[in-house]
KETORLO-641740 format. One line per field, with one value per residue (C-alpha): chain; z, x, y; residue number from 0. Coordinates in nm, 4 decimals. Layout:
<nodes>
c <- (A_...)
c3 <- (Z_...)
c1 <- (X_...)
c2 <- (Y_...)
k <- (NUM_...)
</nodes>
This chain:
<nodes>
c <- (A_A_A_A_A_A_A_A_A_A_A_A_A_A_A_A_A_A_A_A_A_A_A_A_A_A_A_A_A_A_A_A_A_A_A_A_A_A_A_A_A_A_A_A_A_A_A_A_A_A_A_A_A_A_A_A_A_A_A_A_A_A_A_A_A_A_A_A_A_A_A_A_A_A_A_A_A_A_A_A_A_A_A_A_A_A_A_A_A_A_A_A_A_A_A_A_A_A_A_A_A_A_A_A_A_A_A_A_A_A_A_A_A_A_A_A_A_A_A_A_A_A_A_A_A_A_A_A_A_A_A_A_A_A_A_A_A_A_A_A_A_A_A_A_A_A_A_A_A_A_A_A_A_A_A_A_A_A_A_A_A_A_A_A_A_A_A_A_A_A_A_A_A_A_A_A_A_A_A_A_A_A_A_A_A_A_A_A_A_A_A_A_A_A_A_A_A_A_A_A_A_A_A_A_A_A_A_A_A_A_A_A_A_A_A_A_A_A_A_A_A_A_A_A_A_A_A_A_A_A_A_A_A_A_A_A_A)
c3 <- (-5.1768_-5.1194_-4.8216_-4.6580_-4.3161_-4.2019_-4.3196_-4.0764_-4.3782_-4.7431_-5.0332_-5.3707_-5.6791_-5.4716_-5.6518_-5.4271_-5.4051_-5.3235_-5.4695_-5.8307_-5.8505_-5.8496_-5.6701_-5.6024_-5.9095_-5.8638_-5.5437_-5.4022_-5.0993_-4.8043_-4.4634_-4.2309_-3.8611_-3.6808_-4.0191_-4.0881_-4.4209_-4.5459_-4.8074_-5.0132_-5.3048_-5.3992_-5.2643_-5.4287_-5.5419_-5.3148_-4.9967_-4.7562_-4.9578_-4.9110_-4.5321_-4.5427_-4.7525_-4.5091_-4.2275_-4.4202_-4.4960_-4.8772_-5.1464_-5.2137_-5.5763_-5.6215_-5.4990_-5.1632_-4.8281_-4.5479_-4.1906_-3.9965_-4.2607_-4.2406_-4.5265_-4.4131_-4.7142_-4.6121_-4.2418_-4.0978_-3.9516_-3.5887_-3.6509_-3.8092_-3.5067_-3.2659_-3.4556_-3.4010_-3.6616_-3.5065_-3.7046_-3.6483_-3.8960_-4.0431_-3.8580_-3.5234_-3.4108_-3.0485_-2.8213_-2.7363_-2.4223_-2.2660_-2.0719_-2.2128_-1.9784_-2.0695_-2.4396_-2.3703_-2.1435_-2.3665_-2.6237_-2.3785_-2.4376_-2.2328_-2.3451_-2.3327_-2.3782_-2.0826_-1.9419_-1.7788_-2.0983_-2.3117_-2.0592_-2.0733_-2.4524_-2.4359_-2.0985_-2.2119_-2.2058_-1.8415_-1.7622_-1.9451_-1.8376_-1.6825_-1.9715_-2.2193_-2.5773_-2.6978_-2.4400_-2.5713_-2.8659_-3.2094_-3.1332_-2.8071_-2.9906_-3.2314_-2.9414_-2.7937_-3.1198_-3.1395_-2.7702_-2.8029_-3.0949_-2.8911_-2.5983_-2.8256_-2.8318_-3.2088_-3.4069_-3.7022_-3.6634_-3.9565_-3.9365_-4.1811_-4.1938_-3.8189_-3.8714_-4.0869_-3.9735_-3.6492_-3.5034_-3.5559_-3.1864_-3.1829_-3.5033_-3.3361_-3.0333_-3.2522_-3.4623_-3.1495_-3.0376_-3.3771_-3.3738_-3.0309_-3.1595_-3.4562_-3.2481_-2.9216_-2.9858_-3.1452_-3.3930_-3.7642_-3.8753_-4.1978_-4.2186_-4.4798_-4.4805_-4.7010_-4.5360_-4.7274_-4.5789_-4.2240_-4.2952_-4.4446_-4.1301_-3.9118_-4.1434_-4.2868_-4.6241_-4.8513_-5.1464_-5.3708_-5.5191_-5.8343_-5.9656_-5.7407_-5.8296_-5.6647_-5.8819_-5.6486_-5.3658_-5.1760_-4.8543_-4.6868_-4.6487_-5.0213_-5.1172_-4.8530_-4.9966_-5.3408_-5.2820_-5.6533_-5.7290_-5.4280_-5.5513_-5.9032_-5.7704_-5.5247_-5.7397_-6.0763_-6.2127)
c1 <- (9.4445_9.0748_8.9971_8.7503_8.8477_8.9373_9.2892_9.5622_9.7691_9.6863_9.9026_9.7639_9.9850_10.2815_10.5947_10.8903_11.2671_11.5706_11.5899_11.4809_11.5535_11.2341_11.2601_10.8951_10.6691_10.2908_10.2856_9.9391_9.8573_9.6220_9.7117_9.4132_9.4179_9.5868_9.7015_10.0507_10.2289_10.5563_10.7391_10.9647_11.2053_11.5709_11.8099_11.7677_11.4060_11.2693_11.1644_11.3581_11.2575_10.8937_10.9283_11.1343_10.8649_10.5911_10.8032_10.8824_11.2527_11.2341_11.1303_10.7595_10.6674_10.3037_10.0220_9.8502_9.9306_9.6777_9.7304_9.4121_9.2210_9.4333_9.6535_10.0176_10.2416_10.3043_10.3561_10.7090_10.8658_10.8023_10.4286_10.4021_10.5772_10.3490_10.0413_10.1364_10.3859_10.6775_10.9952_11.2692_11.5463_11.7863_12.0829_11.8907_12.0271_12.0657_12.2026_12.5475_12.6054_12.2645_12.1701_11.9198_11.6550_11.7366_11.7123_11.3614_11.2376_11.3644_11.1040_10.8187_10.4693_10.1614_9.9702_9.9595_10.3377_10.5661_10.8921_10.7251_10.5556_10.8700_11.0692_10.8028_10.8359_11.2162_11.3354_11.6964_11.6575_11.5497_11.8661_12.0768_11.8852_12.1883_12.4268_12.4960_12.3810_12.7343_12.7805_12.5133_12.5129_12.3684_12.0692_12.0073_12.0384_11.7697_11.5422_11.6140_11.5309_11.1961_11.1269_11.2071_10.9627_10.6941_10.7513_10.6163_10.2870_10.2456_9.9380_10.1595_10.5039_10.7481_11.0447_11.3355_11.5093_11.5049_11.6414_11.9397_12.2814_12.1618_12.2375_11.9652_11.8749_11.8218_11.6183_11.3930_11.3475_11.2564_11.0145_10.8291_10.8084_10.6761_10.4140_10.3031_10.2721_10.0615_9.8310_9.8047_9.8557_9.6306_9.8853_9.9436_10.2865_10.4836_10.7905_11.0639_11.2757_11.5266_11.4379_11.1131_10.9952_11.0475_10.8607_10.5704_10.5442_10.4653_10.2463_9.8981_9.9570_10.2531_10.3662_10.6687_10.8488_11.0574_11.2241_11.0187_10.6835_10.4568_10.4426_10.2536_10.0013_9.8302_9.8105_10.1312_10.0031_9.9355_10.2811_10.4470_10.2680_10.4237_10.8010_10.8888_10.6635_10.8005_11.1548_11.0630_10.8961_11.1678_11.4682_11.3432_11.5154)
c2 <- (-9.8309_-9.7845_-9.5672_-9.8045_-9.6707_-9.3233_-9.2503_-9.1613_-9.0593_-9.0060_-8.8932_-8.7945_-8.7522_-8.6388_-8.5215_-8.4396_-8.4601_-8.2506_-7.9032_-7.9245_-8.2962_-8.5036_-8.8387_-8.9257_-8.9291_-8.9125_-9.1187_-9.1902_-9.4040_-9.4276_-9.5688_-9.6177_-9.5390_-9.8308_-9.9614_-10.0935_-10.0574_-10.2073_-9.9986_-10.2247_-10.1941_-10.1828_-9.9223_-9.5847_-9.6218_-9.3481_-9.5293_-9.3084_-9.0022_-9.1014_-9.0981_-8.7787_-8.6122_-8.7097_-8.5667_-8.2473_-8.2913_-8.2693_-8.0229_-8.0646_-7.9933_-8.0916_-8.3112_-8.3322_-8.4909_-8.5246_-8.6417_-8.7179_-8.5266_-8.2100_-8.0919_-8.0941_-8.0337_-7.6713_-7.7472_-7.7225_-8.0364_-7.9391_-7.8912_-8.2355_-8.3855_-8.1984_-8.3130_-8.6779_-8.7986_-8.9875_-9.0582_-9.3172_-9.2249_-9.4764_-9.3247_-9.3265_-8.9861_-9.0915_-8.8162_-8.9547_-8.7487_-8.8145_-9.1250_-9.3720_-9.2345_-8.8748_-8.9620_-9.0881_-8.8115_-8.5312_-8.6369_-8.7000_-8.5703_-8.6557_-8.9615_-9.3388_-9.3845_-9.3151_-9.4521_-9.7495_-9.8577_-9.8127_-10.0161_-10.2860_-10.2978_-10.2929_-10.4331_-10.3969_-10.0190_-10.0336_-10.2269_-9.9672_-9.6572_-9.4852_-9.5563_-9.2784_-9.3033_-9.3810_-9.6578_-9.8929_-10.1328_-10.0633_-10.2809_-10.0976_-9.7663_-9.8833_-9.9748_-9.6327_-9.4540_-9.6353_-9.5766_-9.2073_-9.1746_-9.3501_-9.1135_-8.8401_-9.0354_-9.0397_-9.1355_-9.2299_-9.3888_-9.3787_-9.6169_-9.6240_-9.9650_-10.0393_-10.3934_-10.3014_-10.4276_-10.5866_-10.9294_-11.1930_-11.2049_-10.8273_-10.8456_-11.1026_-10.8773_-10.5808_-10.7869_-10.8940_-10.5327_-10.4202_-10.6953_-10.5727_-10.2181_-10.3305_-10.5520_-10.3583_-9.9896_-9.7295_-9.5983_-9.6375_-9.7555_-9.7200_-9.9420_-9.9011_-10.2151_-10.3975_-10.7285_-10.7655_-11.0950_-10.9713_-10.6485_-10.8407_-11.0527_-10.7515_-10.5396_-10.5735_-10.4071_-10.3490_-10.1451_-10.1816_-9.8826_-9.8598_-9.5426_-9.3191_-9.4731_-9.7300_-10.0412_-10.2744_-10.2461_-10.5243_-10.7214_-10.8327_-11.1889_-11.2241_-11.1006_-11.3166_-11.6206_-11.5585_-11.5478_-11.5587_-11.2642_-11.0793_-11.1328_-11.0165_-10.7015_-10.6066_-10.6923_-10.5622_-10.2521)
k <- (0_1_2_3_4_5_6_7_8_9_10_11_12_13_14_15_16_17_18_19_20_21_22_23_24_25_26_27_28_29_30_31_32_33_34_35_36_37_38_39_40_41_42_43_44_45_46_47_48_49_50_51_52_53_54_55_56_57_58_59_60_61_62_63_64_65_66_67_68_69_70_71_72_73_74_75_76_77_78_79_80_81_82_83_84_85_86_87_88_89_90_91_92_93_94_95_96_97_98_99_100_101_102_103_104_105_106_107_108_109_110_111_112_113_114_115_116_117_118_119_120_121_122_123_124_125_126_127_128_129_130_131_132_133_134_135_136_137_138_139_140_141_142_143_144_145_146_147_148_149_150_151_152_153_154_155_156_157_158_159_160_161_162_163_164_165_166_167_168_169_170_171_172_173_174_175_176_177_178_179_180_181_182_183_184_185_186_187_188_189_190_191_192_193_194_195_196_197_198_199_200_201_202_203_204_205_206_207_208_209_210_211_212_213_214_215_216_217_218_219_220_221_222_223_224_225_226_227_228_229_230_231_232_233_234_235_236)
</nodes>
């Protein structure tokens, strides 16, 4: 992608994986500040590994990663989080013994996001604020995981399949929240999602991965307008 705007995140020829096993092969991308990117593809093509690599959870072999212009591939995970990268993992990792409100405040850093704003985005969390993390539904846990990441006041928010396995009414609630984040907030967002059409509805740009490589880049609107091409790209081996 051409860097027509200042990049929040840029990757250049990144090779990474787990131990000596390479999963990502020569991955390059640029996500502008306040940009939103859908990462699509079949299971096992490297989407989750891409987010994990940006966050620092994989073995980095070669290439370059920059966040807000600073090289980060040698930074530990906690430094990346402190610098403004928020991460919503696929398994949510909600603290079961803490209340909803405690789950949120434990991650709080000063900035535009606070309890009031998270509760405005997700009113259901306000209603459940005194319930423990293991006393709320899967959909509420997903809201909590997103809210907790926002409480860290990130500049870049990484989300790994936030819509997976949720009831349609919860999916609709989360989609509205994601659209608000894209339109109203000053953060960049990278969304890994199996539900390609839904992801394209809430992002400006998209890429498709296959076998650890990027095989397509373009605008979300253009890909959404070509459902047959989208299906071919996402489903191809």
